[in-house]
C-alpha positions in Angstrom: 89.9 182.1 36.4 91.5 183.5 40.1 88.6 185.2 41.1 86.1 182.5 39.3 87.1 179.9 41.9 87.3 181.9 45.0 84.3 180.7 47.5 81.4 182.7 48.3 80.4 180.8 51.1 83.3 179.1 52.3 86.4 180.7 54.4 89.8 180.4 52.7 92.7 182.3 53.1 93.8 185.2 51.7 96.9 183.5 50.1 99.4 180.5 50.9 97.6 176.9 52.5 95.3 176.7 54.8 94.4 173.1 56.6 92.8 172.1 59.7 90.2 174.5 61.8 91.4 175.0 65.1 90.2 176.7 68.5 86.8 177.1 67.4 84.2 179.2 69.5 81.6 181.3 70.1 82.9 184.3 73.1 81.7 187.9 73.4 79.5 187.2 71.1 81.8 186.7 68.4 82.0 183.4 66.4 86.4 182.8 66.7 87.3 180.1 63.7 91.1 179.5 63.8 92.9 177.7 61.1 96.1 175.8 60.2 97.9 178.8 57.8 100.8 178.5 55.7 101.3 182.2 54.4 102.9 182.9 50.9 103.1 179.4 50.0 100.0 177.6 48.1 101.9 174.1 48.6 102.2 174.6 52.4 106.0 174.5 52.4 106.2 177.1 55.3 106.0 176.8 58.9 102.2 176.7 60.3 100.6 179.3 62.4 97.4 179.9 63.3 95.1 182.3 61.3 92.1 184.2 62.7 88.0 184.5 61.4 85.7 185.8 63.4 81.7 186.9 62.8 79.2 188.7 64.9 76.1 187.7 63.0 76.3 184.3 62.4 78.3 183.9 59.2 77.0 186.4 56.7 80.1 188.2 57.1 83.8 187.7 58.6 86.5 189.6 59.5 90.1 188.0 58.7 92.2 189.4 61.6 95.6 187.8 60.4 98.1 185.7 62.1 97.3 185.3 65.7 99.9 182.8 66.6 103.9 182.1 64.8 106.5 179.2 65.8 108.3 182.4 68.2 109.6 180.0 70.8 112.0 176.8 71.3 109.2 174.9 72.4 106.9 175.4 68.4 110.1 176.4 66.5 108.5 174.4 63.6 105.5 175.0 63.9 102.1 175.9 65.7 100.0 172.9 65.2 96.7 172.1 65.8 94.2 172.5 68.7 91.2 173.7 70.1 89.5 176.2 72.5 87.3 176.7 76.0 85.8 179.6 77.0 85.6 180.5 80.6 84.4 183.3 82.4 84.9 185.5 79.0 88.0 184.1 78.6 89.1 182.0 75.5 91.7 179.6 76.3 93.6 178.1 73.6 95.4 174.7 73.4 97.6 173.5 71.0 100.7 171.5 69.8 104.3 173.3 69.5 105.8 171.4 66.9 110.1 171.1 66.9 112.1 168.7 64.8 115.6 168.8 65.6 118.3 169.1 62.6 119.8 165.5 62.6 120.0 162.3 61.6 116.5 161.0 63.1 113.2 159.3 62.2 111.1 162.1 63.8 109.0 159.2 64.8 111.0 157.4 67.8 113.4 160.1 68.1 114.3 163.9 66.9 110.9 165.3 67.5 109.1 167.4 70.3 105.5 167.2 70.8 105.1 170.0 73.0 100.8 170.9 74.6 100.7 174.7 74.7 98.4 176.6 76.7 97.3 180.9 75.8 94.8 183.0 76.6 92.7 186.1 74.9 90.3 188.1 75.7 89.4 189.6 72.3 90.4 186.5 70.4 93.5 188.4 68.6 96.0 189.0 71.1 97.2 186.0 72.5 99.1 185.6 76.3 102.5 184.7 76.9 102.7 180.7 75.8 102.8 178.2 78.4 104.0 174.8 77.8 101.9 172.4 80.0 103.0 169.0 78.6 105.6 167.7 77.0 107.3 163.8 75.5 108.3 162.7 79.4 104.7 163.4 80.5 103.4 160.6 77.9 103.1 157.0 78.3 106.7 155.4 77.5 104.8 153.1 75.1 104.5 156.5 72.8 106.4 157.7 70.0 107.2 161.3 69.4 103.6 161.4 67.4 101.4 163.0 70.4 99.3 165.9 69.1 96.2 168.1 68.4 94.3 168.6 72.0 90.8 168.9 72.2 89.8 170.5 75.9 86.7 170.5 77.2 85.6 171.1 80.6 82.7 168.4 82.2 81.9 168.5 86.1 84.2 170.9 86.8 87.0 169.6 85.8 89.3 170.0 82.6 89.8 167.5 80.3 91.8 166.7 77.1 92.2 164.1 74.6 95.7 164.0 72.2 95.8 161.8 69.2 99.1 159.7 69.4 101.2 157.0 67.6 102.6 154.0 69.7 106.2 152.4 69.2 104.5 150.1 67.5 102.7 151.8 65.0 99.2 151.8 66.6 97.1 154.6 66.8 95.2 155.9 69.8 94.0 158.6 72.0 95.5 159.9 75.5 93.2 161.6 78.2 94.0 163.6 80.6 92.7 165.2 83.5 93.2 169.1 85.3 91.8 171.2 88.1 93.9 173.6 86.6 94.3 174.1 83.0 98.3 174.2 83.6 98.8 171.1 85.6 98.0 167.8 83.8 97.8 164.2 84.5 97.4 161.2 82.7 94.1 158.8 83.1 93.7 156.4 80.4 94.3 155.5 77.1 91.5 154.4 74.3 92.5 152.1 71.3 91.2 149.4 69.2 93.2 146.8 67.7 94.3 147.5 63.7 92.9 150.7 63.0 95.7 152.6 61.6 99.2 153.9 62.7 98.3 156.8 63.9 95.4 158.8 65.1 94.8 162.3 64.7 92.2 165.1 65.7 90.7 163.6 68.1 87.7 165.6 69.6 85.4 164.0 72.5 81.6 165.4 72.1 78.2 165.1 73.9 75.0 165.4 71.7 72.0 164.7 74.0 73.9 162.8 76.3 75.5 160.1 74.0 79.1 160.5 73.9 81.3 160.3 70.3 84.8 160.3 69.8 85.8 162.4 66.7 89.0 161.1 64.8 91.1 161.4 62.0 92.9 157.8 61.3 95.8 157.4 59.3 96.7 154.2 57.9 93.5 152.5 57.8 93.3 150.7 54.5 91.1 151.3 51.9 87.7 149.7 50.3 85.5 150.1 47.8 82.5 152.0 49.9 84.6 152.9 52.8 88.1 154.5 53.8 88.6 155.7 49.9 91.0 158.7 50.5 94.5 157.9 51.9 93.5 159.3 55.2 89.8 159.2 56.5 87.8 161.4 59.0 85.0 159.7 61.6 83.9 159.0 64.9 83.1 155.8 67.5 80.2 155.8 69.4 81.5 155.9 72.9 80.5 153.0 75.7 82.4 154.0 78.9 85.9 152.7 77.8 84.6 150.9 74.7 84.6 152.2 71.0 82.0 151.3 68.8 81.0 151.2 65.3 83.4 153.8 63.5 81.6 155.9 61.0 83.0 158.2 58.2 81.6 161.9 58.5 82.3 162.3 54.8 82.9 160.0 51.7 84.0 162.7 49.4 87.4 163.3 48.1 88.1 166.4 50.4 87.2 166.2 54.4 89.7 166.2 56.6 90.6 167.3 60.6 86.9 168.2 61.6 86.1 170.2 64.7 83.2 170.6 66.9 82.1 173.3 69.2 78.9 174.5 70.9 77.2 177.6 69.1 75.2 180.4 71.0 72.2 178.5 70.9 73.8 175.5 72.3 74.0 173.1 69.3 76.9 171.3 68.5 78.7 172.3 65.3 81.2 170.8 63.0 83.7 172.3 60.5 86.2 170.5 58.6 89.2 171.2 56.4 88.0 171.2 52.6 91.2 169.3 52.1 93.5 166.1 52.4 97.0 165.8 52.4 99.1 163.7 50.1 96.5 162.9 47.5 96.9 162.1 44.1 95.0 165.0 42.3 95.2 168.5 42.8 93.9 171.9 43.1 94.9 174.3 40.1 94.8 177.5 42.4 98.2 177.0 43.6 99.0 178.5 40.4 97.5 181.7 41.6 99.2 181.2 45.4 96.6 180.1 47.2 95.2 176.4 48.1 92.2 174.9 49.8 89.4 176.0 52.2 87.1 175.1 55.1 83.8 173.4 55.1 80.2 175.2 55.5 79.4 174.9 59.4 77.3 171.7 60.1 75.2 171.1 63.0 75.2 167.7 64.2 72.5 165.8 65.6 71.7 161.9 66.5 68.9 160.3 64.5 66.4 157.4 66.3 69.4 155.2 64.8 72.4 156.5 67.4 74.1 157.7 64.2 75.1 161.4 63.5 73.0 163.9 61.0 74.9 166.5 59.5 73.1 169.7 58.3 74.7 172.7 56.7 74.1 176.0 58.5 74.0 178.9 56.2 73.0 182.7 57.1 69.1 182.7 55.5 70.0 186.1 54.6 72.0 184.9 52.0 69.6 182.9 50.2 67.5 183.7 47.1 64.3 182.6 45.9 63.3 179.2 45.4 62.5 178.0 42.1 61.1 174.6 41.3 62.8 173.0 38.3 61.4 170.2 36.6 62.8 166.0 35.9 64.8 166.3 32.9 64.7 169.9 32.7 68.5 171.7 31.9 69.1 175.1 33.7 72.0 177.0 33.8 72.4 178.5 37.4 74.8 180.7 38.8 77.4 179.3 41.8 77.0 179.2 44.5 73.4 177.4 44.9 71.6 174.8 46.7 69.9 172.3 45.2 67.4 169.9 47.3 65.4 166.8 46.1 63.1 164.0 47.4 64.1 161.4 45.4 63.8 157.2 44.7 66.3 155.2 43.3 67.7 155.6 40.4 68.3 159.5 40.4 70.9 161.2 38.8 72.0 164.9 38.6 74.7 166.2 37.1 76.1 169.5 38.1 78.7 170.8 35.1 80.6 167.5 34.6 79.9 166.3 38.2 77.4 163.5 38.4 75.5 162.5 41.8 73.7 159.4 41.2 71.9 157.1 43.2 71.0 153.4 42.0 70.1 150.5 44.4 71.7 151.6 47.9 74.4 153.2 46.2 75.4 157.2 46.7 78.2 158.0 43.7 80.3 161.0 43.4 81.6 160.5 40.1 83.9 163.3 38.6 86.0 161.0 36.4 84.3 162.0 32.7 85.5 165.9 32.9 88.4 168.1 33.5 86.6 169.9 36.7 87.9 167.2 39.0 91.6 167.5 38.8 92.4 164.3 39.0 89.7 163.0 41.4 87.6 160.3 39.8 84.7 158.3 42.0 83.5 158.1 45.4 80.7 155.9 47.0 79.1 155.1 50.0 76.6 151.7 50.9 73.7 154.0 52.0 70.5 151.8 52.2 67.5 153.5 51.2 67.7 157.5 51.3 65.1 159.7 50.4 66.1 162.9 50.1 69.5 165.0 48.9 70.7 168.6 49.3 73.8 170.1 47.4 75.4 173.0 48.3 77.3 174.5 44.9 79.9 177.4 45.6 82.2 178.2 42.9 84.9 175.3 43.4 83.1 172.7 45.7 80.3 170.5 46.5 78.9 169.3 49.4 76.0 166.6 49.1 73.7 165.6 52.1 71.9 162.8 51.7 69.5 160.7 54.1 68.5 163.6 56.2 72.9 164.2 56.3 73.5 160.7 57.3 75.7 160.5 54.2 78.1 163.0 53.5 80.2 163.9 50.5 82.8 166.9 50.1 84.6 167.5 47.4 86.2 170.6 45.4 85.9 170.9 41.9 86.8 173.4 39.5 84.7 174.5 36.9 84.8 176.6 33.8 82.5 179.8 35.1 80.3 180.5 37.6 77.4 179.9 35.7 77.1 176.0 35.0 74.1 173.5 33.5 72.2 171.2 35.7 70.1 168.2 34.6 68.2 165.8 36.7 67.0 162.6 36.1 64.6 160.6 38.3 63.0 163.6 40.1 62.6 167.3 39.7 64.4 169.5 42.6 64.3 172.9 44.0 67.2 175.5 43.8 67.8 178.1 45.5 70.4 180.8 44.9 72.9 181.5 47.9 74.6 185.0 48.1 78.2 186.1 48.7 79.3 186.1 52.4 81.3 189.4 52.8 85.1 188.6 54.1 87.1 191.9 55.4 90.5 192.3 55.6 91.8 190.5 52.5 94.3 193.1 50.8 
């Protein structure tokens, strides 16, 4: 069963635990995907490192090059935490949080923890320069707790800019802005926040699409609602108007999505990759029995619709696709995984992929894994989607990603069917089926 559940078109580690995508960039003719990695422990209990994949052919094949950064300084002794990349003059600049938890009787919120921002460079993506600490706890505003992390860095109008996620001493989430003329010499500029929206803002990502600015964010401590914020931790984005944060929208309404990061690809498009997992969930992943857990989402191209909201389109190398086949409504079809299913729909609509049921009734899009065994504790996720006319589903060996309304609404989940052949039934519309081949991943033992 371990090989059956290994993904074909999603990046996952050879063993252990994988979480946040880090340092995403295109440099030297290659895509680089770094990631949070706890090798050897499928529960994530070993210290976080950065693992690394690279691809020179737009994701048709990948090379896993191993661990590129380990906790080996006093300033990162208990974890190489999340961060980002900037490419300048052929050099990849990597920024991350060095986590330090001192032994003793501490709460590790107001005391006992160091959050050190660290800078390294690399020309090949694999071998990094000596580490340089660029920000320490004393460099943050005095209203901050010890939780300040996840630097996202970019260059704008010749200036280096950074956002950091933070938790205040009053347990309020916020984002800290820093600027620099030199990437080793930063100064604080401002803070952005809104009232009563979680106690910690993780993985901030300030980015621009076609002149519109957005702040990506993974807030912790936002109360769950029936149609929003259904996971313990959620991820989404604010529209940004000067110093105002407007209209928080979730990137993904499924069971398994967190800590996304964006970057610019070689075509100038804004691409997002997220962690297809979640921390401290009530449901499980049976691959822990085989020594590994979690994966990353497929890359998603981001655009802005006429309504001002982001659209997400999955990016899969076209060489991996098989032929199209039109399937009539009501027909039971056994398909091989991975496959893509797409349909033009009107309400009501329901498609069953094994025991996973995706439905659209009225204005509610719902993903239901409660009536079978493949969800491993996952039940129902739903969103008020208004009127949608299309749906696109990417089903890999142990995941489903749903893109509806031209990618306005997305749901991602892990699921674990009994085999790579699975029955599909559609009610309400026929659909187009395309099989997807396996991307090659080299470097695994």
